[in-house]
C-alpha positions in Angstrom: -0.2 -6.8 -9.9 -2.6 -8.0 -7.2 -5.3 -10.4 -8.3 -8.5 -11.0 -6.5 -11.0 -13.2 -8.4 -11.3 -11.8 -11.9 -10.3 -8.3 -10.7 -6.7 -7.1 -10.7 -5.1 -4.0 -9.5 -1.5 -3.0 -9.2 -1.9 0.8 -8.9 -4.4 2.5 -6.7 -7.1 4.5 -8.6 -4.9 6.9 -10.5 -1.4 5.5 -10.6 0.9 6.9 -7.9 3.5 9.2 -9.4 6.6 10.6 -7.8 7.2 14.4 -8.0 8.6 14.0 -11.5 5.1 12.7 -12.6 6.5 9.2 -13.3 4.1 6.4 -12.3 5.2 3.5 -10.2 5.8 0.2 -12.0 4.2 -3.1 -10.9 7.6 -4.0 -9.4 7.7 -0.8 -7.3 4.2 -1.4 -6.1 5.1 -5.0 -5.2 8.2 -3.8 -3.4 6.1 -1.2 -1.5 3.7 -4.0 -0.3 6.6 -6.2 0.7 8.5 -3.5 2.6 5.3 -2.4 4.4 4.9 -6.0 5.7 8.6 -6.2 6.7 8.4 -2.9 8.5 5.1 -3.4 10.3 6.8 -3.2 13.6 7.6 0.5 12.9 3.9 1.4 12.8 3.5 1.5 16.6 0.7 4.0 16.9 3.0 6.4 18.7 2.9 10.0 17.6 4.8 10.5 14.2 5.8 6.8 14.1 3.9 6.2 10.8 5.7 9.2 9.2 9.1 7.8 10.2 8.0 4.4 9.1 6.9 5.6 5.7 10.1 7.6 5.3 12.1 4.4 6.0 10.2 2.4 3.4 10.5 5.2 0.8 14.3 5.4 1.5 14.6 1.6 1.0 12.8 2.0 -2.3 14.9 4.9 -3.4 11.8 7.1 -3.5 12.7 9.5 -0.6 12.5 13.0 -1.9 10.3 11.8 -4.8 7.3 10.6 -2.8 6.2 12.1 0.6 5.3 10.0 3.6 1.7 11.4 3.3 1.5 10.2 -0.4 2.8 6.7 0.7 0.1 6.6 3.5 -2.6 7.5 1.0 -1.4 4.9 -1.4 -1.5 2.2 1.3 -4.9 3.3 2.4 -6.2 3.2 -1.2 -4.7 -0.3 -1.6 -6.4 -1.5 1.6 -9.7 -0.1 0.5 -9.4 -1.8 -2.9 -8.5 -5.1 -1.2 -11.5 -4.9 1.1 -13.8 -4.0 -1.8 -12.5 -7.0 -3.7 -12.6 -9.4 -0.7 -16.0 -8.3 0.5 -17.8 -7.0 -2.7 -20.9 -5.0 -1.8 -21.1 -6.4 1.7 -19.4 -3.6 3.6 -17.8 -6.2 5.8 -14.3 -5.0 5.1 -14.9 -1.6 6.5 -14.5 -2.7 10.2 -11.8 -5.3 9.7 -8.2 -4.3 10.3 -5.9 -5.1 7.4 -2.2 -5.5 8.2 0.6 -5.6 5.8 0.2 -9.3 5.2 -1.3 -10.3 1.9 -4.3 -12.6 2.4 -5.3 -15.8 0.6 -6.4 -15.3 -3.0 -3.9 -12.5 -3.6 -0.7 -12.8 -5.5 2.0 -10.3 -6.5 
């Protein structure tokens, strides 16, 4: 679970589910965040590097074949958006800032 002020979120919007329809647990979401940070070097910007990186993360989580790299990317993008909305409520400041895999001050897993 990620906490930001009085808000908390662990799942993005609708909980992410694998192909079986089973939602991710708080632990899986935490592991997802941790692995994204540990594997930031794989996201080089080169063509298809992100797909390979997401595949690597999903494999480490035991989710390969259950969650697609595109679903993982969407989950990450939704988590970044929620983080920015929480960090910069109503200001729109978060839109232009680049969020990396590091979790900033005021957040805890």
